[in-house]
Every structure is written in C-alpha cells, then in structure tokens.
All heavy atoms as a GROMACS GRO file, in nm:
protein
  580
    1MET      N    1  21.252  15.645  -3.912
    1MET     CA    2  21.122  15.706  -3.927
    1MET      C    3  21.115  15.774  -4.067
    1MET      O    4  21.208  15.838  -4.109
    1MET     CB    5  21.105  15.811  -3.817
    1MET     CG    6  20.965  15.860  -3.804
    1MET     SD    7  20.922  15.856  -3.631
    1MET     CE    8  20.774  15.771  -3.636
    2VAL      N    9  21.002  15.757  -4.134
    2VAL     CA   10  20.983  15.811  -4.268
    2VAL      C   11  20.916  15.947  -4.256
    2VAL      O   12  20.818  15.965  -4.185
    2VAL     CB   13  20.896  15.715  -4.352
    2VAL    CG1   14  20.877  15.771  -4.490
    2VAL    CG2   15  20.960  15.577  -4.357
    3SER      N   16  20.970  16.043  -4.327
    3SER     CA   17  20.912  16.178  -4.319
    3SER      C   18  20.780  16.185  -4.396
    3SER      O   19  20.754  16.107  -4.488
    3SER     CB   20  21.011  16.281  -4.373
    3SER     OG   21  21.019  16.272  -4.513
    4THR      N   22  20.698  16.280  -4.362
    4THR     CA   23  20.568  16.299  -4.424
    4THR      C   24  20.581  16.334  -4.572
    4THR      O   25  20.501  16.289  -4.655
    4THR     CB   26  20.491  16.412  -4.351
    4THR    OG1   27  20.489  16.383  -4.211
    4THR    CG2   28  20.350  16.423  -4.401
    5GLY      N   29  20.683  16.407  -4.606
    5GLY     CA   30  20.704  16.447  -4.746
    5GLY      C   31  20.725  16.325  -4.836
    5GLY      O   32  20.673  16.320  -4.947
    6ILE      N   33  20.801  16.228  -4.788
    6ILE     CA   34  20.828  16.108  -4.869
    6ILE      C   35  20.700  16.026  -4.886
    6ILE      O   36  20.670  15.976  -4.996
    6ILE     CB   37  20.940  16.024  -4.805
    6ILE    CG1   38  21.072  16.100  -4.815
    6ILE    CG2   39  20.951  15.890  -4.874
    6ILE    CD1   40  21.189  16.034  -4.746
    7VAL      N   41  20.619  16.017  -4.780
    7VAL     CA   42  20.492  15.942  -4.789
    7VAL      C   43  20.399  16.010  -4.890
    7VAL      O   44  20.338  15.942  -4.973
    7VAL     CB   45  20.425  15.933  -4.650
    7VAL    CG1   46  20.286  15.876  -4.660
    7VAL    CG2   47  20.511  15.851  -4.556
    8VAL      N   48  20.390  16.141  -4.885
    8VAL     CA   49  20.305  16.215  -4.980
    8VAL      C   50  20.358  16.196  -5.122
    8VAL      O   51  20.279  16.175  -5.216
    8VAL     CB   52  20.298  16.363  -4.941
    8VAL    CG1   53  20.230  16.445  -5.051
    8VAL    CG2   54  20.226  16.381  -4.809
    9LEU      N   55  20.487  16.203  -5.141
    9LEU     CA   56  20.547  16.185  -5.274
    9LEU      C   57  20.517  16.046  -5.330
    9LEU      O   58  20.477  16.032  -5.447
    9LEU     CB   59  20.699  16.208  -5.267
    9LEU     CG   60  20.774  16.194  -5.400
    9LEU    CD1   61  20.727  16.302  -5.497
    9LEU    CD2   62  20.922  16.203  -5.379
   10ILE      N   63  20.531  15.944  -5.247
   10ILE     CA   64  20.503  15.807  -5.291
   10ILE      C   65  20.354  15.794  -5.326
   10ILE      O   66  20.317  15.731  -5.426
   10ILE     CB   67  20.546  15.706  -5.184
   10ILE    CG1   68  20.699  15.703  -5.177
   10ILE    CG2   69  20.491  15.567  -5.214
   10ILE    CD1   70  20.754  15.620  -5.061
   11ALA      N   71  20.265  15.853  -5.245
   11ALA     CA   72  20.122  15.847  -5.274
   11ALA      C   73  20.088  15.914  -5.406
   11ALA      O   74  20.009  15.862  -5.485
   11ALA     CB   75  20.044  15.911  -5.159
   12VAL      N   76  20.146  16.028  -5.434
   12VAL     CA   77  20.121  16.100  -5.559
   12VAL      C   78  20.173  16.019  -5.679
   12VAL      O   79  20.105  16.008  -5.781
   12VAL     CB   80  20.185  16.243  -5.556
   12VAL    CG1   81  20.183  16.307  -5.693
   12VAL    CG2   82  20.113  16.328  -5.454
   13ILE      N   83  20.291  15.963  -5.664
   13ILE     CA   84  20.348  15.882  -5.774
   13ILE      C   85  20.259  15.761  -5.800
   13ILE      O   86  20.229  15.727  -5.915
   13ILE     CB   87  20.494  15.842  -5.740
   13ILE    CG1   88  20.585  15.965  -5.748
   13ILE    CG2   89  20.542  15.733  -5.836
   13ILE    CD1   90  20.726  15.938  -5.698
   14ALA      N   91  20.213  15.693  -5.694
   14ALA     CA   92  20.125  15.577  -5.711
   14ALA      C   93  19.995  15.617  -5.777
   14ALA      O   94  19.941  15.544  -5.863
   14ALA     CB   95  20.099  15.513  -5.577
   15LEU      N   96  19.941  15.732  -5.741
   15LEU     CA   97  19.817  15.780  -5.802
   15LEU      C   98  19.834  15.807  -5.950
   15LEU      O   99  19.750  15.768  -6.032
   15LEU     CB  100  19.771  15.907  -5.731
   15LEU     CG  101  19.639  15.966  -5.777
   15LEU    CD1  102  19.525  15.872  -5.743
   15LEU    CD2  103  19.617  16.101  -5.712
   16VAL      N  104  19.944  15.871  -5.987
   16VAL     CA  105  19.970  15.901  -6.130
   16VAL      C  106  19.989  15.772  -6.209
   16VAL      O  107  19.932  15.755  -6.318
   16VAL     CB  108  20.093  15.994  -6.145
   16VAL    CG1  109  20.137  16.003  -6.289
   16VAL    CG2  110  20.062  16.131  -6.088
   17ILE      N  111  20.066  15.678  -6.154
   17ILE     CA  112  20.088  15.550  -6.224
   17ILE      C  113  19.957  15.475  -6.240
   17ILE      O  114  19.928  15.420  -6.347
   17ILE     CB  115  20.193  15.466  -6.150
   17ILE    CG1  116  20.330  15.530  -6.165
   17ILE    CG2  117  20.195  15.323  -6.202
   17ILE    CD1  118  20.439  15.467  -6.080
   18GLY      N  119  19.873  15.475  -6.137
   18GLY     CA  120  19.743  15.409  -6.145
   18GLY      C  121  19.652  15.473  -6.247
   18GLY      O  122  19.583  15.404  -6.321
   19ALA      N  123  19.653  15.605  -6.254
   19ALA     CA  124  19.566  15.675  -6.350
   19ALA      C  125  19.610  15.646  -6.493
   19ALA      O  126  19.529  15.620  -6.581
   19ALA     CB  127  19.569  15.824  -6.323
   20VAL      N  128  19.741  15.651  -6.518
   20VAL     CA  129  19.794  15.625  -6.653
   20VAL      C  130  19.766  15.480  -6.693
   20VAL      O  131  19.719  15.451  -6.804
   20VAL     CB  132  19.944  15.657  -6.661
   20VAL    CG1  133  20.004  15.608  -6.792
   20VAL    CG2  134  19.966  15.807  -6.648
   21GLY      N  135  19.791  15.388  -6.603
   21GLY     CA  136  19.766  15.246  -6.630
   21GLY      C  137  19.619  15.222  -6.655
   21GLY      O  138  19.580  15.147  -6.747
   22GLY      N  139  19.532  15.280  -6.576
   22GLY     CA  140  19.388  15.264  -6.594
   22GLY      C  141  19.340  15.320  -6.727
   22GLY      O  142  19.255  15.260  -6.793
   23PHE      N  143  19.396  15.433  -6.767
   23PHE     CA  144  19.359  15.491  -6.896
   23PHE      C  145  19.390  15.396  -7.011
   23PHE      O  146  19.306  15.372  -7.097
   23PHE     CB  147  19.432  15.625  -6.917
   23PHE     CG  148  19.420  15.678  -7.056
   23PHE    CD1  149  19.303  15.741  -7.097
   23PHE    CD2  150  19.524  15.666  -7.147
   23PHE    CE1  151  19.290  15.792  -7.226
   23PHE    CE2  152  19.513  15.714  -7.275
   23PHE     CZ  153  19.394  15.778  -7.314
   24PHE      N  154  19.513  15.342  -7.012
   24PHE     CA  155  19.550  15.254  -7.122
   24PHE      C  156  19.475  15.121  -7.120
   24PHE      O  157  19.438  15.069  -7.227
   24PHE     CB  158  19.701  15.232  -7.125
   24PHE     CG  159  19.776  15.352  -7.178
   24PHE    CD1  160  19.852  15.432  -7.093
   24PHE    CD2  161  19.770  15.386  -7.310
   24PHE    CE1  162  19.918  15.543  -7.142
   24PHE    CE2  163  19.836  15.496  -7.361
   24PHE     CZ  164  19.910  15.575  -7.275
   25LEU      N  165  19.446  15.068  -7.003
   25LEU     CA  166  19.366  14.946  -6.995
   25LEU      C  167  19.224  14.970  -7.045
   25LEU      O  168  19.170  14.889  -7.120
   25LEU     CB  169  19.364  14.893  -6.852
   25LEU     CG  170  19.490  14.822  -6.805
   25LEU    CD1  171  19.482  14.789  -6.657
   25LEU    CD2  172  19.511  14.694  -6.885
   26ALA      N  173  19.163  15.082  -7.006
   26ALA     CA  174  19.027  15.114  -7.051
   26ALA      C  175  19.025  15.137  -7.202
   26ALA      O  176  18.932  15.095  -7.270
   26ALA     CB  177  18.976  15.236  -6.977
   27ARG      N  178  19.128  15.201  -7.253
   27ARG     CA  179  19.137  15.227  -7.398
   27ARG      C  180  19.146  15.096  -7.477
   27ARG      O  181  19.074  15.078  -7.576
   27ARG     CB  182  19.257  15.314  -7.426
   27ARG     CG  183  19.274  15.356  -7.567
   27ARG     CD  184  19.388  15.456  -7.579
   27ARG     NE  185  19.425  15.469  -7.716
   27ARG     CZ  186  19.550  15.459  -7.762
   27ARG    NH1  187  19.648  15.440  -7.678
   27ARG    NH2  188  19.576  15.472  -7.890
   28LYS      N  189  19.229  15.004  -7.430
   28LYS     CA  190  19.242  14.875  -7.496
   28LYS      C  191  19.112  14.796  -7.489
   28LYS      O  192  19.068  14.738  -7.588
   28LYS     CB  193  19.356  14.794  -7.434
   28LYS     CG  194  19.376  14.658  -7.500
   28LYS     CD  195  19.495  14.587  -7.447
   28LYS     CE  196  19.517  14.450  -7.501
   28LYS     NZ  197  19.434  14.400  -7.604
   29TYR      N  198  19.047  14.798  -7.373
   29TYR     CA  199  18.920  14.728  -7.358
   29TYR      C  200  18.815  14.782  -7.454
   29TYR      O  201  18.743  14.704  -7.520
   29TYR     CB  202  18.872  14.741  -7.214
   29TYR     CG  203  18.733  14.687  -7.193
   29TYR    CD1  204  18.710  14.552  -7.183
   29TYR    CD2  205  18.624  14.772  -7.188
   29TYR    CE1  206  18.582  14.501  -7.167
   29TYR    CE2  207  18.496  14.724  -7.173
   29TYR     CZ  208  18.475  14.587  -7.162
   29TYR     OH  209  18.349  14.539  -7.148
   30MET      N  210  18.805  14.913  -7.467
   30MET     CA  211  18.704  14.972  -7.554
   30MET      C  212  18.734  14.942  -7.702
   30MET      O  213  18.641  14.918  -7.780
   30MET     CB  214  18.694  15.123  -7.533
   30MET     CG  215  18.622  15.161  -7.409
   30MET     SD  216  18.457  15.090  -7.394
   30MET     CE  217  18.373  15.168  -7.529
   31LYS      N  218  18.861  14.943  -7.741
   31LYS     CA  219  18.896  14.910  -7.880
   31LYS      C  220  18.853  14.768  -7.911
   31LYS      O  221  18.795  14.740  -8.015
   31LYS     CB  222  19.045  14.928  -7.903
   31LYS     CG  223  19.087  15.068  -7.934
   31LYS     CD  224  19.234  15.072  -7.971
   31LYS     CE  225  19.273  15.209  -8.020
   31LYS     NZ  226  19.414  15.212  -8.063
   32ASP      N  227  18.887  14.674  -7.821
   32ASP     CA  228  18.851  14.534  -7.842
   32ASP      C  229  18.699  14.518  -7.847
   32ASP      O  230  18.645  14.443  -7.929
   32ASP     CB  231  18.909  14.446  -7.732
   32ASP     CG  232  19.062  14.436  -7.742
   32ASP    OD1  233  19.118  14.469  -7.847
   32ASP    OD2  234  19.124  14.394  -7.641
   33TYR      N  235  18.629  14.585  -7.757
   33TYR     CA  236  18.483  14.574  -7.750
   33TYR      C  237  18.420  14.626  -7.882
   33TYR      O  238  18.329  14.562  -7.935
   33TYR     CB  239  18.430  14.654  -7.632
   33TYR     CG  240  18.279  14.652  -7.622
   33TYR    CD1  241  18.214  14.545  -7.565
   33TYR    CD2  242  18.204  14.759  -7.671
   33TYR    CE1  243  18.076  14.541  -7.557
   33TYR    CE2  244  18.066  14.757  -7.663
   33TYR     CZ  245  18.004  14.647  -7.606
   33TYR     OH  246  17.866  14.646  -7.601
   34LEU      N  247  18.467  14.739  -7.931
   34LEU     CA  248  18.409  14.794  -8.053
   34LEU      C  249  18.442  14.711  -8.177
   34LEU      O  250  18.364  14.710  -8.271
   34LEU     CB  251  18.452  14.941  -8.070
   34LEU     CG  252  18.388  15.037  -7.973
   34LEU    CD1  253  18.449  15.175  -7.989
   34LEU    CD2  254  18.239  15.043  -7.989
   35GLU      N  255  18.555  14.644  -8.176
   35GLU     CA  256  18.586  14.554  -8.288
   35GLU      C  257  18.492  14.434  -8.288
   35GLU      O  258  18.446  14.392  -8.394
   35GLU     CB  259  18.731  14.506  -8.280
   35GLU     CG  260  18.831  14.606  -8.331
   35GLU     CD  261  18.975  14.553  -8.326
   35GLU    OE1  262  18.992  14.430  -8.311
   35GLU    OE2  263  19.065  14.634  -8.339
   36LYS      N  264  18.464  14.381  -8.171
   36LYS     CA  265  18.375  14.263  -8.161
   36LYS      C  266  18.228  14.302  -8.178
   36LYS      O  267  18.150  14.223  -8.226
   36LYS     CB  268  18.395  14.193  -8.027
   36LYS     CG  269  18.530  14.129  -8.014
   36LYS     CD  270  18.551  14.070  -7.876
   36LYS     CE  271  18.694  14.020  -7.863
   36LYS     NZ  272  18.725  13.987  -7.723
   37ASN      N  273  18.193  14.421  -8.135
   37ASN     CA  274  18.053  14.467  -8.140
   37ASN      C  275  18.046  14.604  -8.206
   37ASN      O  276  18.036  14.704  -8.138
   37ASN     CB  277  17.994  14.476  -7.998
   37ASN     CG  278  18.004  14.348  -7.924
   37ASN    OD1  279  17.962  14.245  -7.971
   37ASN    ND2  280  18.063  14.352  -7.805
   38PRO      N  281  18.054  14.607  -8.340
   38PRO     CA  282  18.052  14.738  -8.406
   38PRO      C  283  17.920  14.810  -8.381
   38PRO      O  284  17.815  14.747  -8.369
   38PRO     CB  285  18.068  14.704  -8.556
   38PRO     CG  286  18.034  14.559  -8.567
   38PRO     CD  287  18.060  14.497  -8.433
   39PRO      N  288  17.925  14.941  -8.370
   39PRO     CA  289  17.803  15.016  -8.337
   39PRO      C  290  17.698  15.010  -8.447
   39PRO      O  291  17.580  15.021  -8.419
   39PRO     CB  292  17.853  15.159  -8.317
   39PRO     CG  293  17.989  15.164  -8.375
   39PRO     CD  294  18.043  15.025  -8.377
   40VAL      N  295  17.738  14.992  -8.571
   40VAL     CA  296  17.640  14.983  -8.682
   40VAL      C  297  17.676  14.861  -8.765
   40VAL      O  298  17.790  14.844  -8.806
   40VAL     CB  299  17.647  15.110  -8.772
   40VAL    CG1  300  17.553  15.096  -8.890
   40VAL    CG2  301  17.612  15.232  -8.691
   41ASN      N  302  17.579  14.774  -8.789
   41ASN     CA  303  17.603  14.660  -8.876
   41ASN      C  304  17.517  14.671  -9.002
   41ASN      O  305  17.443  14.767  -9.019
   41ASN     CB  306  17.579  14.528  -8.802
   41ASN     CG  307  17.436  14.515  -8.751
   41ASN    OD1  308  17.346  14.580  -8.803
   41ASN    ND2  309  17.416  14.433  -8.651
   42GLU      N  310  17.527  14.574  -9.091
   42GLU     CA  311  17.459  14.584  -9.220
   42GLU      C  312  17.307  14.588  -9.205
   42GLU      O  313  17.241  14.661  -9.278
   42GLU     CB  314  17.500  14.466  -9.310
   42GLU     CG  315  17.645  14.475  -9.356
   42GLU     CD  316  17.683  14.361  -9.449
   42GLU    OE1  317  17.594  14.282  -9.489
   42GLU    OE2  318  17.801  14.353  -9.482
   43ASP      N  319  17.254  14.510  -9.110
   43ASP     CA  320  17.108  14.510  -9.092
   43ASP      C  321  17.059  14.646  -9.045
   43ASP      O  322  16.955  14.693  -9.088
   43ASP     CB  323  17.069  14.401  -8.992
   43ASP     CG  324  17.092  14.262  -9.046
   43ASP    OD1  325  17.086  14.244  -9.169
   43ASP    OD2  326  17.117  14.170  -8.965
   44MET      N  327  17.132  14.707  -8.951
   44MET     CA  328  17.093  14.839  -8.903
   44MET      C  329  17.098  14.942  -9.016
   44MET      O  330  17.012  15.028  -9.028
   44MET     CB  331  17.184  14.882  -8.788
   44MET     CG  332  17.167  14.797  -8.666
   44MET     SD  333  17.293  14.834  -8.543
   44MET     CE  334  17.221  14.974  -8.462
   45LEU      N  335  17.202  14.934  -9.097
   45LEU     CA  336  17.220  15.026  -9.209
   45LEU      C  337  17.106  15.008  -9.311
   45LEU      O  338  17.048  15.107  -9.357
   45LEU     CB  339  17.355  15.000  -9.276
   45LEU     CG  340  17.408  15.105  -9.368
   45LEU    CD1  341  17.423  15.238  -9.300
   45LEU    CD2  342  17.544  15.061  -9.423
   46ARG      N  343  17.071  14.884  -9.338
   46ARG     CA  344  16.962  14.854  -9.431
   46ARG      C  345  16.828  14.912  -9.379
   46ARG      O  346  16.753  14.975  -9.451
   46ARG     CB  347  16.951  14.703  -9.449
   46ARG     CG  348  16.861  14.658  -9.560
   46ARG     CD  349  16.867  14.506  -9.580
   46ARG     NE  350  16.993  14.471  -9.647
   46ARG     CZ  351  17.089  14.398  -9.590
   46ARG    NH1  352  17.078  14.353  -9.469
   46ARG    NH2  353  17.200  14.370  -9.656
   47THR      N  354  16.805  14.894  -9.248
   47THR     CA  355  16.682  14.945  -9.187
   47THR      C  356  16.678  15.098  -9.192
   47THR      O  357  16.572  15.157  -9.224
   47THR     CB  358  16.673  14.898  -9.041
   47THR    OG1  359  16.679  14.756  -9.039
   47THR    CG2  360  16.545  14.944  -8.977
   48MET      N  361  16.791  15.163  -9.166
   48MET     CA  362  16.796  15.309  -9.171
   48MET      C  363  16.767  15.361  -9.312
   48MET      O  364  16.692  15.457  -9.330
   48MET     CB  365  16.931  15.362  -9.124
   48MET     CG  366  16.953  15.355  -8.974
   48MET     SD  367  17.099  15.441  -8.919
   48MET     CE  368  17.231  15.342  -8.989
   49MET      N  369  16.827  15.294  -9.413
   49MET     CA  370  16.806  15.339  -9.550
   49MET      C  371  16.661  15.319  -9.591
   49MET      O  372  16.604  15.405  -9.659
   49MET     CB  373  16.901  15.266  -9.645
   49MET     CG  374  17.046  15.308  -9.628
   49MET     SD  375  17.157  15.218  -9.734
   49MET     CE  376  17.116  15.286  -9.892
   50MET      N  377  16.601  15.207  -9.550
   50MET     CA  378  16.461  15.182  -9.586
   50MET      C  379  16.370  15.282  -9.516
   50MET      O  380  16.270  15.326  -9.574
   50MET     CB  381  16.422  15.038  -9.550
   50MET     CG  382  16.490  14.937  -9.644
   50MET     SD  383  16.463  14.768  -9.594
   50MET     CE  384  16.294  14.742  -9.641
   51SER      N  385  16.404  15.322  -9.395
   51SER     CA  386  16.319  15.419  -9.325
   51SER      C  387  16.331  15.558  -9.388
   51SER      O  388  16.240  15.640  -9.371
   51SER     CB  389  16.357  15.426  -9.177
   51SER     OG  390  16.482  15.486  -9.160
   52MET      N  391  16.439  15.582  -9.459
   52MET     CA  392  16.455  15.709  -9.529
   52MET      C  393  16.397  15.703  -9.671
   52MET      O  394  16.412  15.798  -9.748
   52MET     CB  395  16.603  15.750  -9.538
   52MET     CG  396  16.663  15.788  -9.406
   52MET     SD  397  16.830  15.851  -9.417
   52MET     CE  398  16.923  15.704  -9.454
   53GLY      N  399  16.335  15.592  -9.705
   53GLY     CA  400  16.269  15.581  -9.835
   53GLY      C  401  16.360  15.534  -9.946
   53GLY      O  402  16.324  15.546 -10.062
   54GLN      N  403  16.477  15.482  -9.915
   54GLN     CA  404  16.567  15.431 -10.018
   54GLN      C  405  16.558  15.279 -10.025
   54GLN      O  406  16.532  15.214  -9.925
   54GLN     CB  407  16.712  15.469  -9.987
   54GLN     CG  408  16.737  15.618  -9.985
   54GLN     CD  409  16.882  15.650  -9.955
   54GLN    OE1  410  16.968  15.561  -9.959
   54GLN    NE2  411  16.910  15.774  -9.922
   55LYS      N  412  16.577  15.227 -10.144
   55LYS     CA  413  16.582  15.082 -10.161
   55LYS      C  414  16.730  15.041 -10.164
   55LYS      O  415  16.797  15.059 -10.267
   55LYS     CB  416  16.512  15.041 -10.291
   55LYS     CG  417  16.514  14.894 -10.321
   55LYS     CD  418  16.412  14.820 -10.239
   55LYS     CE  419  16.400  14.675 -10.282
   55LYS     NZ  420  16.479  14.585 -10.202
   56PRO      N  421  16.783  14.992 -10.055
   56PRO     CA  422  16.927  14.963 -10.050
   56PRO      C  423  16.964  14.837 -10.127
   56PRO      O  424  16.902  14.732 -10.112
   56PRO     CB  425  16.954  14.944  -9.900
   56PRO     CG  426  16.824  14.896  -9.845
   56PRO     CD  427  16.716  14.962  -9.928
   57SER      N  428  17.065  14.849 -10.212
   57SER     CA  429  17.118  14.731 -10.282
   57SER      C  430  17.235  14.678 -10.197
   57SER      O  431  17.292  14.749 -10.116
   57SER     CB  432  17.166  14.769 -10.421
   57SER     OG  433  17.278  14.857 -10.412
   58GLU      N  434  17.268  14.551 -10.220
   58GLU     CA  435  17.381  14.492 -10.146
   58GLU      C  436  17.509  14.568 -10.171
   58GLU      O  437  17.590  14.587 -10.080
   58GLU     CB  438  17.402  14.347 -10.189
   58GLU     CG  439  17.336  14.237 -10.108
   58GLU     CD  440  17.337  14.257  -9.957
   58GLU    OE1  441  17.446  14.250  -9.895
   58GLU    OE2  442  17.231  14.276  -9.901
   59LYS      N  443  17.528  14.609 -10.295
   59LYS     CA  444  17.651  14.682 -10.331
   59LYS      C  445  17.662  14.812 -10.252
   59LYS      O  446  17.767  14.844 -10.199
   59LYS     CB  447  17.650  14.710 -10.482
   59LYS     CG  448  17.775  14.780 -10.529
   59LYS     CD  449  17.771  14.804 -10.679
   59LYS     CE  450  17.894  14.879 -10.723
   59LYS     NZ  451  17.890  14.912 -10.867
   60LYS      N  452  17.549  14.884 -10.243
   60LYS     CA  453  17.550  15.012 -10.171
   60LYS      C  454  17.573  14.991 -10.022
   60LYS      O  455  17.649  15.066  -9.958
   60LYS     CB  456  17.420  15.087 -10.195
   60LYS     CG  457  17.420  15.225 -10.140
   60LYS     CD  458  17.315  15.310 -10.211
   60LYS     CE  459  17.339  15.452 -10.168
   60LYS     NZ  460  17.291  15.547 -10.263
   61ILE      N  461  17.512  14.887  -9.965
   61ILE     CA  462  17.532  14.855  -9.823
   61ILE      C  463  17.679  14.826  -9.796
   61ILE      O  464  17.739  14.877  -9.703
   61ILE     CB  465  17.445  14.732  -9.782
   61ILE    CG1  466  17.296  14.764  -9.796
   61ILE    CG2  467  17.479  14.686  -9.643
   61ILE    CD1  468  17.239  14.843  -9.686
   62ARG      N  469  17.739  14.743  -9.881
   62ARG     CA  470  17.881  14.707  -9.861
   62ARG      C  471  17.973  14.827  -9.878
   62ARG      O  472  18.072  14.842  -9.805
   62ARG     CB  473  17.920  14.596  -9.957
   62ARG     CG  474  17.846  14.467  -9.929
   62ARG     CD  475  17.914  14.346  -9.984
   62ARG     NE  476  17.830  14.228  -9.979
   62ARG     CZ  477  17.806  14.158  -9.869
   62ARG    NH1  478  17.858  14.195  -9.757
   62ARG    NH2  479  17.730  14.049  -9.872
   63GLN      N  480  17.942  14.916  -9.973
   63GLN     CA  481  18.021  15.038  -9.992
   63GLN      C  482  18.016  15.125  -9.866
   63GLN      O  483  18.118  15.175  -9.820
   63GLN     CB  484  17.969  15.118 -10.110
   63GLN     CG  485  18.012  15.064 -10.246
   63GLN     CD  486  17.951  15.143 -10.360
   63GLN    OE1  487  17.854  15.218 -10.341
   63GLN    NE2  488  18.008  15.127 -10.479
   64MET      N  489  17.895  15.141  -9.810
   64MET     CA  490  17.882  15.226  -9.693
   64MET      C  491  17.952  15.164  -9.572
   64MET      O  492  18.015  15.236  -9.493
   64MET     CB  493  17.733  15.251  -9.664
   64MET     CG  494  17.668  15.340  -9.766
   64MET     SD  495  17.495  15.370  -9.736
   64MET     CE  496  17.504  15.484  -9.599
   65MET      N  497  17.943  15.032  -9.556
   65MET     CA  498  18.013  14.966  -9.446
   65MET      C  499  18.165  14.983  -9.462
   65MET      O  500  18.234  15.010  -9.364
   65MET     CB  501  17.977  14.816  -9.441
   65MET     CG  502  17.837  14.787  -9.394
   65MET     SD  503  17.803  14.843  -9.225
   65MET     CE  504  17.908  14.735  -9.131
   66GLN      N  505  18.214  14.971  -9.584
   66GLN     CA  506  18.358  14.987  -9.609
   66GLN      C  507  18.401  15.130  -9.579
   66GLN      O  508  18.507  15.154  -9.521
   66GLN     CB  509  18.392  14.950  -9.755
   66GLN     CG  510  18.539  14.942  -9.782
   66GLN     CD  511  18.610  14.838  -9.697
   66GLN    OE1  512  18.560  14.729  -9.681
   66GLN    NE2  513  18.725  14.871  -9.647
   67GLN      N  514  18.317  15.228  -9.616
   67GLN     CA  515  18.351  15.366  -9.589
   67GLN      C  516  18.358  15.392  -9.439
   67GLN      O  517  18.446  15.461  -9.390
   67GLN     CB  518  18.245  15.460  -9.650
   67GLN     CG  519  18.257  15.474  -9.799
   67GLN     CD  520  18.145  15.559  -9.858
   67GLN    OE1  521  18.048  15.591  -9.790
   67GLN    NE2  522  18.158  15.596  -9.984
   68MET      N  523  18.266  15.332  -9.363
   68MET     CA  524  18.265  15.349  -9.217
   68MET      C  525  18.388  15.283  -9.156
   68MET      O  526  18.449  15.336  -9.063
   68MET     CB  527  18.137  15.292  -9.155
   68MET     CG  528  18.018  15.379  -9.184
   68MET     SD  529  17.870  15.344  -9.088
   68MET     CE  530  17.839  15.175  -9.122
   69LYS      N  531  18.429  15.165  -9.207
   69LYS     CA  532  18.548  15.100  -9.156
   69LYS      C  533  18.671  15.184  -9.185
   69LYS      O  534  18.758  15.198  -9.100
   69LYS     CB  535  18.563  14.961  -9.217
   69LYS     CG  536  18.469  14.859  -9.160
   69LYS     CD  537  18.487  14.724  -9.224
   69LYS     CE  538  18.384  14.627  -9.176
   69LYS     NZ  539  18.392  14.497  -9.242
   70ASN      N  540  18.679  15.238  -9.306
   70ASN     CA  541  18.794  15.323  -9.343
   70ASN      C  542  18.798  15.448  -9.256
   70ASN      O  543  18.905  15.493  -9.218
   70ASN     CB  544  18.788  15.362  -9.491
   70ASN     CG  545  18.814  15.244  -9.581
   70ASN    OD1  546  18.867  15.142  -9.540
   70ASN    ND2  547  18.774  15.255  -9.707
   71GLN      N  548  18.682  15.505  -9.230
   71GLN     CA  549  18.674  15.626  -9.147
   71GLN      C  550  18.722  15.598  -9.003
   71GLN      O  551  18.786  15.679  -8.941
   71GLN     CB  552  18.532  15.679  -9.148
   71GLN     CG  553  18.517  15.816  -9.085
   71GLN     CD  554  18.581  15.923  -9.171
   71GLN    OE1  555  18.598  15.911  -9.291
   71GLN    NE2  556  18.622  16.030  -9.106
   72SER      N  557  18.684  15.479  -8.951
   72SER     CA  558  18.721  15.448  -8.813
   72SER      C  559  18.869  15.419  -8.798
   72SER      O  560  18.924  15.433  -8.690
   72SER     CB  561  18.640  15.328  -8.762
   72SER     OG  562  18.676  15.211  -8.831
   73LYS      N  563  18.937  15.380  -8.907
   73LYS     CA  564  19.082  15.353  -8.898
   73LYS      C  565  19.164  15.481  -8.894
   73LYS      O  566  19.276  15.479  -8.851
   73LYS     CB  567  19.124  15.268  -9.019
   73LYS     CG  568  19.076  15.125  -9.012
   73LYS     CD  569  19.123  15.043  -9.130
   73LYS     CE  570  19.067  14.904  -9.124
   73LYS     NZ  571  19.105  14.826  -9.239
   74LYS      N  572  19.107  15.593  -8.939
   74LYS     CA  573  19.181  15.720  -8.941
   74LYS      C  574  19.196  15.777  -8.804
   74LYS      O  575  19.131  15.755  -8.711
   74LYS     CB  576  19.112  15.820  -9.031
   74LYS     CG  577  19.123  15.782  -9.177
   74LYS     CD  578  19.057  15.886  -9.262
   74LYS     CE  579  19.069  15.848  -9.410
   74LYS     NZ  580  19.010  15.944  -9.499
   0.00000   0.00000   0.00000
C-alpha cells in the first residue's frame, strides 16, 4: 500500500515538471513565431512615418529596421 505522503509528493513533482516544461515550450514557440511574423515590418514603419508628416527614404527605413533588430537581440 502506498502512503498518502508519497502520492502527494509525486503529484507536486509532476506539477513542477509540467510547469517548467510548459514554460520553456511556450517560450520557444513565441520566439519562433516572432521571428516568422515580426511585429513591425517596413511597410508599417513607412506608414507610421508618413502619418507623422515625414517623408521616409529607403535608407532611413532600413536603418530603423536594423536598429529594431539590434534592440531585440539584446
């Protein structure tokens, strides 16, 4: 016969392992999703700049995209 304490201990250990595993799986999924679908792309950036009254050049758009990529790597 298995004591109640051992059953509770096994349940707690399984819960902790599941929570840790779920955290890392969700983290990996979100990283992959954001790499494939970046939150801001060049067209969105161009539209934002035009709505603020700026005439965006290709060079400026690419600089800003590069800055955002560098910022996200930190």
